[in-house]
Backbone and ligand atoms as CSV (ligand in chain L), in Angstrom:
chain,resi,resn,atom,element,x,y,z
A,1,MET,N,N,-18.599,115.579,-45.299
A,1,MET,CA,C,-19.819,116.542,-45.162
A,1,MET,C,C,-19.892,116.915,-43.656
A,2,ASP,N,N,-20.341,118.202,-43.498
A,2,ASP,CA,C,-20.496,118.721,-42.190
A,2,ASP,C,C,-21.921,118.307,-41.590
A,3,HIS,N,N,-22.039,118.543,-40.400
A,3,HIS,CA,C,-23.400,118.214,-39.715
A,3,HIS,C,C,-23.734,119.269,-38.710
A,4,VAL,N,N,-25.092,119.318,-38.566
A,4,VAL,CA,C,-25.584,120.049,-37.409
A,4,VAL,C,C,-26.347,118.956,-36.623
A,5,PHE,N,N,-26.166,118.946,-35.234
A,5,PHE,CA,C,-26.810,117.951,-34.528
A,5,PHE,C,C,-27.585,118.425,-33.303
A,6,ILE,N,N,-28.499,117.606,-32.875
A,6,ILE,CA,C,-29.347,117.839,-31.745
A,6,ILE,C,C,-29.260,116.573,-30.954
A,7,GLU,N,N,-28.740,116.655,-29.692
A,7,GLU,CA,C,-28.551,115.422,-28.884
A,7,GLU,C,C,-29.395,115.402,-27.617
A,8,GLY,N,N,-30.001,114.350,-27.393
A,8,GLY,CA,C,-30.742,114.143,-26.096
A,8,GLY,C,C,-31.979,115.048,-26.027
A,9,LEU,N,N,-32.656,115.240,-27.099
A,9,LEU,CA,C,-33.868,116.128,-27.003
A,9,LEU,C,C,-35.049,115.242,-26.436
A,10,GLU,N,N,-35.420,115.622,-25.239
A,10,GLU,CA,C,-36.420,114.859,-24.505
A,10,GLU,C,C,-37.860,115.471,-24.717
A,11,ILE,N,N,-38.813,114.588,-25.084
A,11,ILE,CA,C,-40.114,115.052,-25.393
A,11,ILE,C,C,-41.097,113.951,-24.942
A,12,GLU,N,N,-42.164,114.293,-24.277
A,12,GLU,CA,C,-43.180,113.351,-23.864
A,12,GLU,C,C,-44.304,113.240,-24.916
A,13,ALA,N,N,-44.631,111.906,-25.098
A,13,ALA,CA,C,-45.666,111.672,-26.274
A,13,ALA,C,C,-46.513,110.533,-25.835
A,14,LEU,N,N,-47.594,110.438,-26.669
A,14,LEU,CA,C,-48.527,109.322,-26.581
A,14,LEU,C,C,-47.998,108.293,-27.660
A,15,ILE,N,N,-47.396,107.144,-27.103
A,15,ILE,CA,C,-46.768,106.267,-27.992
A,15,ILE,C,C,-46.798,104.862,-27.361
A,16,GLY,N,N,-47.105,103.877,-28.240
A,16,GLY,CA,C,-47.150,102.461,-27.717
A,16,GLY,C,C,-48.231,101.690,-28.221
A,17,ILE,N,N,-48.088,100.320,-28.228
A,17,ILE,CA,C,-49.107,99.392,-28.736
A,17,ILE,C,C,-50.077,98.842,-27.758
A,18,TYR,N,N,-49.630,98.884,-26.445
A,18,TYR,CA,C,-50.464,98.311,-25.399
A,18,TYR,C,C,-51.506,99.245,-24.826
A,19,ASP,N,N,-52.569,98.689,-24.276
A,19,ASP,CA,C,-53.721,99.520,-23.770
A,19,ASP,C,C,-53.288,100.509,-22.726
A,20,TRP,N,N,-52.368,100.057,-21.833
A,20,TRP,CA,C,-51.942,100.963,-20.819
A,20,TRP,C,C,-51.081,102.117,-21.375
A,21,GLU,N,N,-50.520,101.869,-22.463
A,21,GLU,CA,C,-49.643,102.896,-23.112
A,21,GLU,C,C,-50.522,104.018,-23.732
A,22,ARG,N,N,-51.819,103.703,-24.039
A,22,ARG,CA,C,-52.735,104.619,-24.702
A,22,ARG,C,C,-53.247,105.585,-23.675
A,23,ARG,N,N,-53.013,105.380,-22.403
A,23,ARG,CA,C,-53.610,106.286,-21.315
A,23,ARG,C,C,-52.499,107.117,-20.693
A,24,ILE,N,N,-51.320,107.051,-21.068
A,24,ILE,CA,C,-50.299,107.850,-20.409
A,24,ILE,C,C,-49.373,108.492,-21.493
A,25,ARG,N,N,-48.568,109.463,-21.009
A,25,ARG,CA,C,-47.549,109.984,-21.893
A,25,ARG,C,C,-46.195,109.513,-21.461
A,26,GLN,N,N,-45.309,109.182,-22.434
A,26,GLN,CA,C,-44.035,108.564,-22.071
A,26,GLN,C,C,-42.907,109.448,-22.567
A,27,PRO,N,N,-41.763,109.528,-21.902
A,27,PRO,CA,C,-40.643,110.234,-22.295
A,27,PRO,C,C,-39.967,109.507,-23.572
A,28,LEU,N,N,-39.629,110.338,-24.545
A,28,LEU,CA,C,-38.889,109.825,-25.694
A,28,LEU,C,C,-37.621,110.741,-25.832
A,29,VAL,N,N,-36.533,110.162,-26.258
A,29,VAL,CA,C,-35.328,110.991,-26.512
A,29,VAL,C,C,-34.911,110.914,-28.017
A,30,PHE,N,N,-34.627,112.068,-28.579
A,30,PHE,CA,C,-34.175,112.130,-30.012
A,30,PHE,C,C,-32.761,112.560,-30.107
A,31,ASP,N,N,-31.931,111.871,-30.879
A,31,ASP,CA,C,-30.616,112.316,-31.210
A,31,ASP,C,C,-30.748,112.479,-32.848
A,32,ILE,N,N,-30.405,113.644,-33.303
A,32,ILE,CA,C,-30.564,113.926,-34.684
A,32,ILE,C,C,-29.269,114.534,-35.327
A,33,GLU,N,N,-28.898,113.987,-36.477
A,33,GLU,CA,C,-27.702,114.444,-37.143
A,33,GLU,C,C,-28.070,114.827,-38.531
A,34,MET,N,N,-27.899,116.124,-38.892
A,34,MET,CA,C,-28.361,116.621,-40.189
A,34,MET,C,C,-27.188,117.143,-41.029
A,35,ALA,N,N,-27.132,116.584,-42.327
A,35,ALA,CA,C,-26.023,117.061,-43.164
A,35,ALA,C,C,-26.159,118.476,-43.492
A,36,PHE,N,N,-25.138,119.327,-43.499
A,36,PHE,CA,C,-25.221,120.683,-43.835
A,36,PHE,C,C,-23.847,121.334,-44.044
A,37,ASP,N,N,-23.741,122.106,-45.074
A,37,ASP,CA,C,-22.438,122.760,-45.362
A,37,ASP,C,C,-22.335,123.966,-44.424
A,38,ASN,N,N,-21.535,123.795,-43.325
A,38,ASN,CA,C,-21.343,124.869,-42.341
A,38,ASN,C,C,-20.396,125.967,-42.777
A,39,ARG,N,N,-19.743,125.822,-43.961
A,39,ARG,CA,C,-18.763,126.851,-44.370
A,39,ARG,C,C,-19.386,128.141,-44.595
A,40,ILE,N,N,-20.693,128.099,-45.116
A,40,ILE,CA,C,-21.286,129.361,-45.431
A,40,ILE,C,C,-21.634,130.177,-44.236
A,41,PRO,N,N,-22.374,129.666,-43.236
A,41,PRO,CA,C,-22.546,130.359,-42.037
A,41,PRO,C,C,-21.257,130.745,-41.291
A,42,ALA,N,N,-20.254,129.910,-41.436
A,42,ALA,CA,C,-18.945,130.223,-40.772
A,42,ALA,C,C,-18.330,131.457,-41.374
A,43,ALA,N,N,-18.481,131.660,-42.724
A,43,ALA,CA,C,-17.901,132.801,-43.396
A,43,ALA,C,C,-18.748,134.090,-43.109
A,44,SER,N,N,-20.003,133.911,-43.042
A,44,SER,CA,C,-20.865,135.166,-42.824
A,44,SER,C,C,-21.092,135.522,-41.365
A,45,ASP,N,N,-21.023,134.532,-40.471
A,45,ASP,CA,C,-21.374,134.728,-39.099
A,45,ASP,C,C,-22.812,135.095,-38.912
A,46,ALA,N,N,-23.711,134.672,-39.822
A,46,ALA,CA,C,-25.150,135.061,-39.816
A,46,ALA,C,C,-25.972,133.846,-39.468
A,47,ILE,N,N,-26.876,134.058,-38.532
A,47,ILE,CA,C,-27.812,132.991,-38.144
A,47,ILE,C,C,-28.685,132.526,-39.299
A,48,GLY,N,N,-28.935,133.524,-40.174
A,48,GLY,CA,C,-29.815,133.208,-41.358
A,48,GLY,C,C,-29.274,132.274,-42.350
A,49,ASP,N,N,-27.895,132.076,-42.269
A,49,ASP,CA,C,-27.244,131.189,-43.232
A,49,ASP,C,C,-27.096,129.685,-42.597
A,50,THR,N,N,-27.484,129.548,-41.380
A,50,THR,CA,C,-27.298,128.307,-40.631
A,50,THR,C,C,-28.467,127.376,-40.926
A,51,LEU,N,N,-28.350,126.126,-40.588
A,51,LEU,CA,C,-29.358,125.221,-40.329
A,51,LEU,C,C,-29.690,125.392,-38.814
A,52,ASN,N,N,-30.649,126.110,-38.505
A,52,ASN,CA,C,-30.821,126.589,-37.105
A,52,ASN,C,C,-31.404,125.431,-36.263
A,53,TYR,N,N,-30.471,124.945,-35.364
A,53,TYR,CA,C,-30.823,123.777,-34.495
A,53,TYR,C,C,-31.972,124.133,-33.554
A,54,LYS,N,N,-32.087,125.433,-33.158
A,54,LYS,CA,C,-33.182,125.790,-32.224
A,54,LYS,C,C,-34.561,125.713,-33.061
A,55,ALA,N,N,-34.548,126.164,-34.273
A,55,ALA,CA,C,-35.814,126.088,-35.047
A,55,ALA,C,C,-36.205,124.701,-35.341
A,56,VAL,N,N,-35.232,123.820,-35.595
A,56,VAL,CA,C,-35.541,122.408,-35.929
A,56,VAL,C,C,-36.050,121.738,-34.579
A,57,SER,N,N,-35.444,122.011,-33.441
A,57,SER,CA,C,-35.806,121.391,-32.173
A,57,SER,C,C,-37.240,121.897,-31.870
A,58,LYS,N,N,-37.595,123.168,-32.014
A,58,LYS,CA,C,-38.896,123.667,-31.735
A,58,LYS,C,C,-40.002,122.921,-32.554
A,59,ARG,N,N,-39.681,122.698,-33.809
A,59,ARG,CA,C,-40.635,122.061,-34.706
A,59,ARG,C,C,-40.808,120.612,-34.301
A,60,VAL,N,N,-39.737,119.942,-33.958
A,60,VAL,CA,C,-39.789,118.561,-33.552
A,60,VAL,C,C,-40.559,118.407,-32.285
A,61,VAL,N,N,-40.298,119.291,-31.344
A,61,VAL,CA,C,-41.008,119.183,-30.012
A,61,VAL,C,C,-42.517,119.377,-30.227
A,62,GLN,N,N,-42.857,120.373,-31.159
A,62,GLN,CA,C,-44.323,120.588,-31.383
A,62,GLN,C,C,-44.939,119.366,-32.025
A,63,TYR,N,N,-44.293,118.804,-33.075
A,63,TYR,CA,C,-44.888,117.584,-33.761
A,63,TYR,C,C,-45.034,116.453,-32.791
A,64,VAL,N,N,-43.934,116.100,-32.065
A,64,VAL,CA,C,-43.900,114.919,-31.263
A,64,VAL,C,C,-44.870,115.096,-30.118
A,65,SER,N,N,-45.002,116.242,-29.459
A,65,SER,CA,C,-45.875,116.433,-28.335
A,65,SER,C,C,-47.385,116.229,-28.775
A,66,GLU,N,N,-47.663,116.490,-29.967
A,66,GLU,CA,C,-49.066,116.400,-30.468
A,66,GLU,C,C,-49.295,115.027,-31.140
A,67,SER,N,N,-48.312,114.208,-31.271
A,67,SER,CA,C,-48.430,112.982,-32.026
A,67,SER,C,C,-49.141,111.793,-31.229
A,68,ASP,N,N,-49.545,110.850,-32.000
A,68,ASP,CA,C,-50.179,109.644,-31.363
A,68,ASP,C,C,-50.017,108.478,-32.222
A,69,PHE,N,N,-48.908,107.647,-32.061
A,69,PHE,CA,C,-48.650,106.510,-32.870
A,69,PHE,C,C,-48.413,105.257,-31.960
A,70,GLY,N,N,-48.504,104.143,-32.534
A,70,GLY,CA,C,-48.273,102.917,-31.956
A,70,GLY,C,C,-46.789,102.568,-31.825
A,71,LEU,N,N,-46.128,102.716,-32.991
A,71,LEU,CA,C,-44.727,102.268,-33.115
A,71,LEU,C,C,-43.798,103.502,-33.136
A,72,VAL,N,N,-42.587,103.268,-32.562
A,72,VAL,CA,C,-41.587,104.232,-32.677
A,72,VAL,C,C,-41.088,104.385,-34.048
A,73,GLU,N,N,-41.138,103.307,-34.865
A,73,GLU,CA,C,-40.760,103.315,-36.305
A,73,GLU,C,C,-41.610,104.423,-37.054
A,74,THR,N,N,-42.877,104.482,-36.817
A,74,THR,CA,C,-43.790,105.428,-37.478
A,74,THR,C,C,-43.420,106.864,-37.185
A,75,LEU,N,N,-43.210,107.132,-35.836
A,75,LEU,CA,C,-42.884,108.434,-35.354
A,75,LEU,C,C,-41.477,108.910,-35.941
A,76,ALA,N,N,-40.506,108.008,-35.978
A,76,ALA,CA,C,-39.196,108.356,-36.418
A,76,ALA,C,C,-39.258,108.731,-37.900
A,77,GLU,N,N,-40.008,107.947,-38.646
A,77,GLU,CA,C,-40.159,108.250,-40.118
A,77,GLU,C,C,-40.763,109.571,-40.357
A,78,ARG,N,N,-41.787,109.910,-39.627
A,78,ARG,CA,C,-42.466,111.181,-39.771
A,78,ARG,C,C,-41.593,112.359,-39.390
A,79,VAL,N,N,-40.836,112.231,-38.266
A,79,VAL,CA,C,-39.893,113.320,-37.965
A,79,VAL,C,C,-38.872,113.537,-38.954
A,80,ALA,N,N,-38.281,112.446,-39.422
A,80,ALA,CA,C,-37.259,112.514,-40.434
A,80,ALA,C,C,-37.767,113.251,-41.708
A,81,ALA,N,N,-38.976,112.939,-42.076
A,81,ALA,CA,C,-39.629,113.629,-43.243
A,81,ALA,C,C,-39.790,115.084,-43.081
A,82,ILE,N,N,-40.207,115.511,-41.888
A,82,ILE,CA,C,-40.420,116.899,-41.538
A,82,ILE,C,C,-39.083,117.613,-41.702
A,83,ILE,N,N,-37.935,117.024,-41.235
A,83,ILE,CA,C,-36.622,117.669,-41.213
A,83,ILE,C,C,-36.192,117.829,-42.708
A,84,LEU,N,N,-36.369,116.798,-43.532
A,84,LEU,CA,C,-35.948,116.828,-44.831
A,84,LEU,C,C,-36.841,117.834,-45.647
A,85,GLU,N,N,-38.147,117.754,-45.511
A,85,GLU,CA,C,-39.030,118.612,-46.334
A,85,GLU,C,C,-39.140,120.057,-45.856
A,86,GLU,N,N,-39.113,120.359,-44.588
A,86,GLU,CA,C,-39.344,121.686,-44.150
A,86,GLU,C,C,-38.065,122.513,-43.902
A,87,PHE,N,N,-36.965,121.770,-43.772
A,87,PHE,CA,C,-35.728,122.515,-43.536
A,87,PHE,C,C,-34.658,122.336,-44.610
A,88,GLY,N,N,-35.040,121.727,-45.754
A,88,GLY,CA,C,-34.177,121.621,-46.899
A,88,GLY,C,C,-32.934,120.758,-46.556
A,89,VAL,N,N,-33.028,119.791,-45.698
A,89,VAL,CA,C,-31.856,119.029,-45.336
A,89,VAL,C,C,-31.745,117.916,-46.358
A,90,GLN,N,N,-30.530,117.507,-46.798
A,90,GLN,CA,C,-30.322,116.494,-47.783
A,90,GLN,C,C,-30.280,115.058,-47.118
A,91,ARG,N,N,-29.708,114.983,-45.881
A,91,ARG,CA,C,-29.651,113.660,-45.281
A,91,ARG,C,C,-29.763,113.770,-43.727
A,92,VAL,N,N,-30.559,112.994,-43.190
A,92,VAL,CA,C,-30.766,113.005,-41.752
A,92,VAL,C,C,-30.594,111.645,-41.109
A,93,ARG,N,N,-29.860,111.615,-39.962
A,93,ARG,CA,C,-29.805,110.385,-39.183
A,93,ARG,C,C,-30.572,110.697,-37.858
A,94,LEU,N,N,-31.403,109.771,-37.550
A,94,LEU,CA,C,-32.229,110.027,-36.387
A,94,LEU,C,C,-32.269,108.753,-35.478
A,95,LYS,N,N,-31.999,108.963,-34.161
A,95,LYS,CA,C,-32.142,107.887,-33.243
A,95,LYS,C,C,-33.272,108.244,-32.278
A,96,LEU,N,N,-34.253,107.379,-32.149
A,96,LEU,CA,C,-35.395,107.619,-31.294
A,96,LEU,C,C,-35.371,106.547,-30.120
A,97,SER,N,N,-35.139,106.993,-28.986
A,97,SER,CA,C,-35.000,106.118,-27.764
A,97,SER,C,C,-36.277,106.249,-26.890
A,98,LYS,N,N,-36.631,105.047,-26.442
A,98,LYS,CA,C,-37.764,105.036,-25.498
A,98,LYS,C,C,-37.236,104.427,-24.206
A,99,PRO,N,N,-36.823,105.269,-23.356
A,99,PRO,CA,C,-36.150,104.839,-22.092
A,99,PRO,C,C,-37.198,104.118,-21.144
A,100,GLY,N,N,-36.811,103.040,-20.567
A,100,GLY,CA,C,-37.651,102.411,-19.554
A,100,GLY,C,C,-38.759,101.554,-20.220
A,101,ALA,N,N,-38.779,101.366,-21.477
A,101,ALA,CA,C,-39.809,100.581,-22.138
A,101,ALA,C,C,-39.609,99.071,-21.904
A,102,VAL,N,N,-38.324,98.700,-21.756
A,102,VAL,CA,C,-38.047,97.252,-21.514
A,102,VAL,C,C,-37.208,97.161,-20.254
A,103,ARG,N,N,-37.773,96.337,-19.299
A,103,ARG,CA,C,-37.089,96.178,-18.034
A,103,ARG,C,C,-35.695,95.662,-18.265
A,104,GLY,N,N,-34.733,96.290,-17.598
A,104,GLY,CA,C,-33.346,95.817,-17.739
A,104,GLY,C,C,-32.561,96.558,-18.810
A,105,ALA,N,N,-33.235,97.245,-19.692
A,105,ALA,CA,C,-32.553,97.994,-20.757
A,105,ALA,C,C,-32.688,99.491,-20.402
A,106,ARG,N,N,-31.531,100.230,-20.627
A,106,ARG,CA,C,-31.658,101.701,-20.413
A,106,ARG,C,C,-32.608,102.377,-21.372
A,107,ALA,N,N,-32.570,101.825,-22.622
A,107,ALA,CA,C,-33.502,102.380,-23.589
A,107,ALA,C,C,-33.593,101.406,-24.768
A,108,VAL,N,N,-34.685,101.504,-25.505
A,108,VAL,CA,C,-34.858,100.736,-26.743
A,108,VAL,C,C,-35.316,101.723,-27.773
A,109,GLY,N,N,-35.299,101.333,-29.053
A,109,GLY,CA,C,-35.844,102.237,-30.074
A,109,GLY,C,C,-35.279,101.980,-31.424
A,110,VAL,N,N,-35.239,103.017,-32.238
A,110,VAL,CA,C,-34.803,102.828,-33.704
A,110,VAL,C,C,-33.768,103.890,-34.050
A,111,MET,N,N,-32.992,103.528,-35.137
A,111,MET,CA,C,-32.070,104.501,-35.675
A,111,MET,C,C,-32.351,104.414,-37.168
A,112,ILE,N,N,-32.552,105.553,-37.865
A,112,ILE,CA,C,-32.856,105.540,-39.255
A,112,ILE,C,C,-31.985,106.630,-39.977
A,113,GLU,N,N,-31.778,106.422,-41.215
A,113,GLU,CA,C,-31.020,107.445,-42.025
A,113,GLU,C,C,-31.932,107.668,-43.250
A,114,ARG,N,N,-32.235,108.850,-43.624
A,114,ARG,CA,C,-33.097,109.147,-44.784
A,114,ARG,C,C,-32.436,110.278,-45.644
A,115,THR,N,N,-32.703,110.172,-46.913
A,115,THR,CA,C,-32.133,111.157,-47.834
A,115,THR,C,C,-33.289,111.935,-48.590
A,116,ALA,N,N,-33.165,113.119,-48.891
A,116,ALA,CA,C,-34.160,113.832,-49.599
A,116,ALA,C,C,-34.420,113.258,-50.992
A,117,ALA,N,N,-35.586,113.215,-51.372
A,117,ALA,CA,C,-35.960,112.652,-52.735
A,117,ALA,C,C,-35.401,113.648,-53.773
A,118,THR,N,N,-34.837,113.128,-54.824
A,118,THR,CA,C,-34.382,113.979,-55.914
A,118,THR,C,C,-35.395,113.935,-57.095
A,119,LEU,N,N,-35.617,115.099,-57.677
A,119,LEU,CA,C,-36.660,115.114,-58.753
A,119,LEU,C,C,-35.999,114.689,-60.069
L,1,LIG,N1,N,-39.737,97.482,-33.086
L,1,LIG,C1,C,-40.591,97.858,-32.044
L,1,LIG,N2,N,-40.852,96.992,-31.073
L,1,LIG,C2,C,-41.728,97.340,-30.131
L,1,LIG,C3,C,-42.364,98.621,-30.098
L,1,LIG,C4,C,-42.024,99.516,-31.171
L,1,LIG,O1,O,-42.631,100.640,-31.278
L,1,LIG,N3,N,-41.151,99.057,-32.173
L,1,LIG,N4,N,-43.205,98.906,-29.099
L,1,LIG,C5,C,-43.456,98.086,-28.143
L,1,LIG,C6,C,-44.303,98.544,-27.053
L,1,LIG,O2,O,-45.086,99.637,-27.259
L,1,LIG,C7,C,-43.292,98.748,-25.863
L,1,LIG,O3,O,-42.503,99.886,-26.026
L,1,LIG,C8,C,-43.926,98.696,-24.473
L,1,LIG,O4,O,-42.914,98.372,-23.485
L,1,LIG,C9,C,-42.928,96.712,-28.022
L,1,LIG,N5,N,-42.021,96.493,-29.141
């Protein structure tokens, strides 16, 4: 299966379980891999046939910038659901990194893979 990806998408958000984290915005980094059949846009050369990574990025930036969660797990789940539901993606892999959250670690966070519900 082909993929469309977004790597290193940096967004500041209100995120964290500690009191001090409720008063600041922290940088988060998203790496997103979306299953998509790229043969169709490759044949037509039409942006309308693509899974448009710019449109997905814009939506993720808008949602994450306005979000307010304690856990990175919650935010990752919500972003994955938006990608599946609003962009018709069948499978998404998402890595959410919180750089600098743990002293000595470059980043911590979660990686999830979700599939669209079938009726
Ligand atoms: N699995 C998780 N562990 C932790 C989280 C989290 O969201 N998921 N969050 C924190 C704190 O907010 C931390 O990032 C502050 O340094 C701790 N562990």
